[in-house]
C-alpha positions, 0 to 999 in steps of 0.5 A: 472105429467111427469115421469122422466125416466132418469137413473142417472149417476154412481158416479165415486167414486163408480166405482173406488171402485168396480174395484180397482186393489187390489180386482181384484188381490185377486179374481184372487188368490182365483180362482187360488188356488181353481183350483189347489186344485181341480186339485190335488184331481182329479189327486189323484182320477184318479191315485188311480183308475189306480193303483187298475186296474193295480194290479187287472190285475196283480193278474188275470194274475198270475198263480200257475205255478209261485210258486214251492211247497216244496217237501219232499223227504223221504230216499229210504230204503237200504239193508245192502248190498247196504250200504257197499261201495267197497273200492277196487279202480278201475283198474289203479286208483292211489288214493282212491276216496272220496266215498270209504273213507267214509266207508274205515277202518282206519289202526291199526297203524297210524302216526310216530312210536316210537324209540323203535319200529324200532331202536335197544336199547343198554345199555351203559356199563362201559368203552364204548365210542361212537366210541367203540359202533359204532365199536362193534354194527354197525361194523363201527367206523365212524358211530358215527354221526348216534348215535348222530343224533338218541340220541342227544349229551348226556351225556351218562351215564352207565346203560342208554339206547340209540338207534342204527340203525337196522342191516339191515341199514349199513349206514344212515344220522342218521335221521331214521324214521318210519311211519304207515298209509294207502297208499292213493296215489301212482304215479311217484311223491310221495307216500301219506300215510294218518294217517286215512281213509281220504286222506285229513287228516293228513299224509305224502308225500314221494318222489317216487324216494326214493323207487327206491332201495326197491325191493318190492315197486311195490307190494303195492297198494292203500288202503294198510296199510303199514309201511315205514322205511326211512332215512329222506331226502335221501331214503326209507329202507323198506316197509312192510304191517302192 
């Protein structure tokens, strides 16, 4: 019996089903997704290794010289003599330094004085007028305005006390004041009196030209505790040590 070695011809319908475009597309998409996922994990793995390597290199290259340790400094013991700061200003100095003011003692009296400290009290009598008081007490009947400036407009009652300029003042605007303080600055522009040992604290500036008529103004130096009697806005009458 003769053997039949003839290969049967493929069925056209089966060939169409095996190579349909839809199946080819699905296979292509699956392969693409697999490659994308595999590539992502491969990149992450390699990048992580690289970061760890860089960090390791950074740590290895660091030195302790880049870190400055905290330093605790204990105060140096001082003797009593070293703690006392000389408050005498250097030659030619016209202001108290901040170093000297830290230990400078405040003056006994500081700030504006009260009227009874530098003015003359007078008790009003029966029959007195402002002009008669000016004439008998101030030797000038035209100094009524000074009395008004010092005491206000009144009324002036018999038995009450008013204040008059001291006998050393022969004429003023009536705006007479006196202040106490430490002389902390003195130059061609002004004198600065501080009401404490701190030059930056409360105080008063008095123009230097107001002192032109004061004979002893050159004798006062920085750090002196002084009192200044002046006609505010016009001139200084006197300067004295406290």
